[in-house]
C-alpha positions as CSV (number, residue, x, y, z in Angstrom):
1,M,5.5,-8.4,-13.9
2,S,3.7,-5.2,-12.9
3,D,4.9,-2.6,-10.7
4,K,0.7,-2.0,-9.1
5,T,-0.2,-2.6,-5.7
6,V,-3.2,-4.7,-5.4
7,I,-5.9,-2.4,-2.9
8,A,-9.5,-3.1,-1.6
9,K,-12.2,-0.8,-2.9
10,N,-12.8,1.5,0.2
11,D,-9.0,2.1,1.0
12,L,-8.6,3.4,-2.6
13,L,-11.7,5.8,-2.5
14,M,-10.0,6.9,1.3
15,I,-7.0,7.7,-1.4
16,A,-9.0,9.4,-4.0
17,N,-10.8,11.3,-2.0
18,Q,-7.7,12.6,0.1
19,L,-6.8,13.6,-3.6
20,I,-10.4,15.2,-4.5
21,Q,-10.2,17.5,-1.4
22,E,-6.8,18.4,-1.6
23,H,-7.2,19.6,-5.7
24,D,-7.4,23.2,-6.4
25,A,-10.5,22.1,-8.9
26,Y,-12.6,20.9,-5.1
27,L,-16.1,22.0,-5.0
28,E,-18.4,21.5,-1.8
29,G,-19.8,17.5,-2.0
30,M,-17.5,16.0,-4.7
31,R,-16.2,12.8,-3.6
32,A,-15.7,9.5,-5.2
33,T,-18.4,6.7,-4.0
34,E,-17.5,3.7,-6.2
35,V,-14.8,2.6,-8.2
36,E,-13.7,-0.1,-11.0
37,E,-11.6,-1.3,-13.3
38,R,-11.8,-2.1,-16.6
39,D,-8.7,-3.3,-18.9
40,G,-5.9,-2.0,-16.3
41,V,-8.1,1.8,-15.7
42,L,-9.5,3.0,-12.7
43,I,-13.3,3.9,-13.1
44,F,-14.8,7.0,-10.6
45,K,-17.8,7.3,-9.8
46,G,-20.0,9.7,-7.0
47,E,-21.7,12.9,-7.7
48,Y,-22.0,14.8,-11.0
49,F,-24.0,18.1,-9.8
50,L,-26.9,17.1,-12.1
51,D,-30.4,19.7,-12.1
52,E,-33.3,18.5,-11.6
53,R,-33.7,17.3,-14.2
54,G,-30.7,14.9,-14.1
55,L,-29.4,17.7,-17.0
56,P,-25.5,18.6,-16.2
57,T,-24.9,21.7,-14.6
58,I,-21.4,23.8,-14.7
59,N,-20.4,21.8,-11.9
60,S,-20.7,18.5,-14.0
61,T,-18.1,19.5,-16.2
62,A,-15.8,19.5,-12.9
63,A,-17.0,16.5,-11.6
64,F,-16.0,14.6,-15.1
65,N,-12.7,16.1,-14.7
66,M,-11.4,15.1,-11.1
67,F,-12.8,11.5,-11.9
68,K,-10.9,11.1,-15.3
69,Y,-7.8,13.3,-12.5
70,L,-8.0,10.2,-10.3
71,A,-8.1,7.8,-13.3
72,H,-4.7,8.8,-14.7
73,Q,-3.2,9.5,-11.6
74,L,-4.1,5.9,-9.8
75,S,-4.7,3.6,-13.0
76,P,-0.8,3.2,-13.0
77,K,0.0,2.8,-9.6
78,F,-3.3,0.5,-8.4
79,T,-5.4,-2.4,-9.0
80,L,-8.3,-4.0,-7.0
81,I,-8.4,-6.7,-5.1
82,P,-10.6,-9.0,-7.6
83,E,-13.9,-9.8,-6.2
């Protein structure tokens, strides 16, 4: 039996974005806009701060690390309501 809370995507994104804004590594414009679940792991997506050619910038690493942080923090606690 899982101890995870079943949650809607929008509710989870609200929690995730609150964590982002409270994090020391927060950058203006950093936001999770999508979440999916694969094999019990929550995968967050959003602004990756790519340049005009679609290539990563220095802020891209910060965004990637933030989405990874969210996965580590929230995957043990939540599972998405099946669509």
